[in-house]
C-alpha atoms as a printed R data frame, in Angstrom:
    type eleno elety resid chain resno       x       y       z
1   ATOM     1    CA   UNK     A     1 -26.239   4.504  17.458
2   ATOM     2    CA   UNK     A     2 -22.989   3.650  15.675
3   ATOM     3    CA   UNK     A     3 -23.211   1.874  12.317
4   ATOM     4    CA   UNK     A     4 -21.875  -1.646  12.325
5   ATOM     5    CA   UNK     A     5 -20.791  -3.726   9.357
6   ATOM     6    CA   UNK     A     6 -20.620  -7.407   8.641
7   ATOM     7    CA   UNK     A     7 -17.392  -8.641   7.089
8   ATOM     8    CA   UNK     A     8 -19.163  -8.853   3.724
9   ATOM     9    CA   UNK     A     9 -20.559  -5.306   3.959
10  ATOM    10    CA   UNK     A    10 -17.219  -3.861   5.018
11  ATOM    11    CA   UNK     A    11 -15.367  -5.753   2.294
12  ATOM    12    CA   UNK     A    12 -17.815  -4.560  -0.355
13  ATOM    13    CA   UNK     A    13 -17.593  -0.954   0.828
14  ATOM    14    CA   UNK     A    14 -13.773  -0.995   0.833
15  ATOM    15    CA   UNK     A    15 -13.399  -2.948  -2.412
16  ATOM    16    CA   UNK     A    16 -11.547  -5.874  -0.836
17  ATOM    17    CA   UNK     A    17 -12.375  -9.472  -0.072
18  ATOM    18    CA   UNK     A    18 -13.628 -10.689   3.298
19  ATOM    19    CA   UNK     A    19 -10.436 -12.755   3.441
20  ATOM    20    CA   UNK     A    20  -8.394  -9.527   3.293
21  ATOM    21    CA   UNK     A    21 -10.268  -8.149   6.287
22  ATOM    22    CA   UNK     A    22  -9.790 -11.386   8.213
23  ATOM    23    CA   UNK     A    23  -6.073 -11.287   7.385
24  ATOM    24    CA   UNK     A    24  -5.691  -7.843   8.946
25  ATOM    25    CA   UNK     A    25  -7.698  -9.062  11.917
26  ATOM    26    CA   UNK     A    26  -5.317 -12.036  12.287
27  ATOM    27    CA   UNK     A    27  -2.400  -9.570  12.152
28  ATOM    28    CA   UNK     A    28  -3.919  -7.653  15.084
29  ATOM    29    CA   UNK     A    29  -4.543  -4.481  13.089
30  ATOM    30    CA   UNK     A    30  -8.301  -4.516  13.636
31  ATOM    31    CA   UNK     A    31 -10.338  -6.230  16.310
32  ATOM    32    CA   UNK     A    32 -14.042  -6.489  15.583
33  ATOM    33    CA   UNK     A    33 -16.671  -7.143  18.206
34  ATOM    34    CA   UNK     A    34 -18.626 -10.380  18.228
35  ATOM    35    CA   UNK     A    35 -22.368 -10.792  18.067
36  ATOM    36    CA   UNK     A    36 -22.604 -14.477  18.827
37  ATOM    37    CA   UNK     A    37 -20.389 -16.146  16.233
38  ATOM    38    CA   UNK     A    38 -20.592 -13.206  13.836
39  ATOM    39    CA   UNK     A    39 -17.903 -10.554  13.571
40  ATOM    40    CA   UNK     A    40 -19.257  -7.023  13.579
41  ATOM    41    CA   UNK     A    41 -17.074  -4.132  12.527
42  ATOM    42    CA   UNK     A    42 -17.475  -0.626  13.888
43  ATOM    43    CA   UNK     A    43 -16.913   2.711  12.207
44  ATOM    44    CA   UNK     A    44 -13.524   2.720  13.992
45  ATOM    45    CA   UNK     A    45 -12.634  -0.638  12.385
46  ATOM    46    CA   UNK     A    46 -13.682   0.793   9.018
47  ATOM    47    CA   UNK     A    47 -11.476   3.856   9.544
48  ATOM    48    CA   UNK     A    48  -8.543   1.657  10.560
49  ATOM    49    CA   UNK     A    49  -9.046  -0.517   7.463
50  ATOM    50    CA   UNK     A    50  -8.984   2.586   5.266
51  ATOM    51    CA   UNK     A    51  -5.671   3.606   6.852
52  ATOM    52    CA   UNK     A    52  -4.291   0.071   6.517
53  ATOM    53    CA   UNK     A    53  -5.219  -0.171   2.848
54  ATOM    54    CA   UNK     A    54  -3.805   3.270   2.147
55  ATOM    55    CA   UNK     A    55  -0.576   2.376   3.947
56  ATOM    56    CA   UNK     A    56  -0.234  -0.841   1.922
57  ATOM    57    CA   UNK     A    57  -0.970   1.006  -1.327
58  ATOM    58    CA   UNK     A    58   1.816   3.467  -0.455
59  ATOM    59    CA   UNK     A    59   4.210   0.596   0.207
60  ATOM    60    CA   UNK     A    60   4.439   0.634   3.999
61  ATOM    61    CA   UNK     A    61   5.050  -2.636   5.816
62  ATOM    62    CA   UNK     A    62   2.461  -4.139   8.144
63  ATOM    63    CA   UNK     A    63   4.830  -3.413  11.024
64  ATOM    64    CA   UNK     A    64   4.974   0.279  10.064
65  ATOM    65    CA   UNK     A    65   1.197   0.424   9.778
66  ATOM    66    CA   UNK     A    66   0.707  -1.342  13.113
67  ATOM    67    CA   UNK     A    67   3.154   1.014  14.821
68  ATOM    68    CA   UNK     A    68   1.303   4.009  13.409
69  ATOM    69    CA   UNK     A    69  -2.124   2.651  14.430
70  ATOM    70    CA   UNK     A    70  -0.892   1.722  17.924
71  ATOM    71    CA   UNK     A    71   0.387   5.262  18.457
72  ATOM    72    CA   UNK     A    72  -3.027   6.580  17.491
73  ATOM    73    CA   UNK     A    73  -4.500   4.787  20.510
74  ATOM    74    CA   UNK     A    74  -1.722   5.798  22.945
75  ATOM    75    CA   UNK     A    75  -1.095   9.393  21.835
76  ATOM    76    CA   UNK     A    76  -4.466  11.107  21.920
77  ATOM    77    CA   UNK     A    77  -2.865  14.439  21.020
78  ATOM    78    CA   UNK     A    78  -1.417  12.630  17.985
79  ATOM    79    CA   UNK     A    79   1.904  14.484  18.258
80  ATOM    80    CA   UNK     A    80   4.012  11.307  18.325
81  ATOM    81    CA   UNK     A    81   1.813   9.797  15.646
82  ATOM    82    CA   UNK     A    82   2.341  12.755  13.325
83  ATOM    83    CA   UNK     A    83   6.091  12.798  14.033
84  ATOM    84    CA   UNK     A    84   6.319   9.094  13.235
85  ATOM    85    CA   UNK     A    85   4.189   9.588  10.145
86  ATOM    86    CA   UNK     A    86   6.472  12.351   8.866
87  ATOM    87    CA   UNK     A    87   9.568  10.215   9.450
88  ATOM    88    CA   UNK     A    88   8.047   7.163   7.716
89  ATOM    89    CA   UNK     A    89   6.716   9.224   4.806
90  ATOM    90    CA   UNK     A    90  10.083  10.894   4.274
91  ATOM    91    CA   UNK     A    91  11.833   7.538   4.376
92  ATOM    92    CA   UNK     A    92   9.361   6.068   1.879
93  ATOM    93    CA   UNK     A    93   9.713   9.071  -0.446
94  ATOM    94    CA   UNK     A    94  13.508   8.756  -0.353
95  ATOM    95    CA   UNK     A    95  13.270   5.066  -1.215
96  ATOM    96    CA   UNK     A    96  10.874   5.778  -4.087
97  ATOM    97    CA   UNK     A    97  13.148   8.554  -5.386
98  ATOM    98    CA   UNK     A    98  16.084   6.105  -5.354
99  ATOM    99    CA   UNK     A    99  13.958   3.562  -7.209
100 ATOM   100    CA   UNK     A   100  12.868   6.198  -9.724
101 ATOM   101    CA   UNK     A   101  16.501   7.116 -10.427
102 ATOM   102    CA   UNK     A   102  17.409   3.452 -10.872
103 ATOM   103    CA   UNK     A   103  14.411   2.962 -13.148
104 ATOM   104    CA   UNK     A   104  15.301   6.019 -15.235
105 ATOM   105    CA   UNK     A   105  18.876   4.753 -15.583
106 ATOM   106    CA   UNK     A   106  17.650   1.302 -16.645
107 ATOM   107    CA   UNK     A   107  15.265   2.839 -19.186
108 ATOM   108    CA   UNK     A   108  18.048   4.997 -20.582
109 ATOM   109    CA   UNK     A   109  20.340   1.982 -20.972
110 ATOM   110    CA   UNK     A   110  17.578  -0.084 -22.593
111 ATOM   111    CA   UNK     A   111  16.808   2.721 -25.056
112 ATOM   112    CA   UNK     A   112  20.490   2.882 -25.989
113 ATOM   113    CA   UNK     A   113  20.595  -0.898 -26.517
114 ATOM   114    CA   UNK     A   114  17.430  -0.674 -28.633
115 ATOM   115    CA   UNK     A   115  18.874   2.193 -30.708
116 ATOM   116    CA   UNK     A   116  22.095   0.248 -31.332
117 ATOM   117    CA   UNK     A   117  20.188  -2.903 -32.311
118 ATOM   118    CA   UNK     A   118  17.904  -0.948 -34.688
119 ATOM   119    CA   UNK     A   119  20.940   0.668 -36.326
120 ATOM   120    CA   UNK     A   120  22.544  -2.755 -36.771
121 ATOM   121    CA   UNK     A   121  19.390  -4.225 -38.334
122 ATOM   122    CA   UNK     A   122  18.919  -1.189 -40.566
123 ATOM   123    CA   UNK     A   123  22.528  -1.435 -41.797
124 ATOM   124    CA   UNK     A   124  21.809  -5.059 -42.770
125 ATOM   125    CA   UNK     A   125  18.556  -4.149 -44.512
126 ATOM   126    CA   UNK     A   126  16.546  -6.225 -42.021
127 ATOM   127    CA   UNK     A   127  13.108  -5.277 -40.813
128 ATOM   128    CA   UNK     A   128  12.562  -3.767 -37.397
129 ATOM   129    CA   UNK     A   129   9.983  -5.523 -35.207
130 ATOM   130    CA   UNK     A   130   6.995  -3.344 -34.236
131 ATOM   131    CA   UNK     A   131   7.058  -1.675 -30.834
């Protein structure tokens, strides 16, 4: 017998709010069964939520995540899914590398501005604010 979860149990286990789970349900990323008026989530829904949360944490869009999850259902051999995953991961890594370079450049410029300002204050005998 497969374990089922209430929205509260699943939320607690995944460290999110029930509202978060309902949001992903509204987006069509998970589709729980109903027991009367109560939503019941399967192990499959739990696994999908783990993938969704991981995808969001890594910066993928909901559309990317949905595309990946939809392929999982269609491509049982998971070849297309893995190919898509590789392409999306590479794209995300490239974007993050670009952002890292921009961030490093900004930090370098800010450090130079700070150094110049400290030199100017020091030359005037003024105190330097704490870091």
